[in-house]
C-alpha positions, 0 to 999 in steps of 0.5 A: 543245513542251516545258515546265518550271514553278516558282512564278512562271512556266511556260515552253514551248519548241519549234524554230521552224526559223529563226535568231531567237526569237519570244516569247509573253507570256501573263497572264491575267485572274486577275492583276488589272486590265490595269494590273497585266497590262500591267506584268507583260508589260513585266517579262517582255519586259525580263528577255528583252531583257536577257539576249537574247544568252544564249538559244539561237537558233531558238525559239519560247517562251511564257512563262505568268505565274502568279497568284503573279508579280504579288506577285514583285518584278522580281529574283525574277521575273528568276531565275525566268525564268532558271532555267527557260530554263537548266533547258530548255537554252536559255541559254549557246547550247546547243540542246535 
């Protein structure tokens, strides 16, 4: 697939041949204890849920959290996530 990265996240995507998106979240053990990792997963899942209508359909999307993401507030994560999606052409119903 194709990827883009910033200081908080790395986003990979690839066409999946269906009309639905599939989201995968990866939060490694380096990011802290299970409580912190699960909080990060919940935040990333919520960002996608709130902006799902803006995403183009038919992609497998994998979001990898970097170590700096643990210290980031929700708004910074949301900006990072959406800027990567826009950079890859996944927002606004576009197809990349």
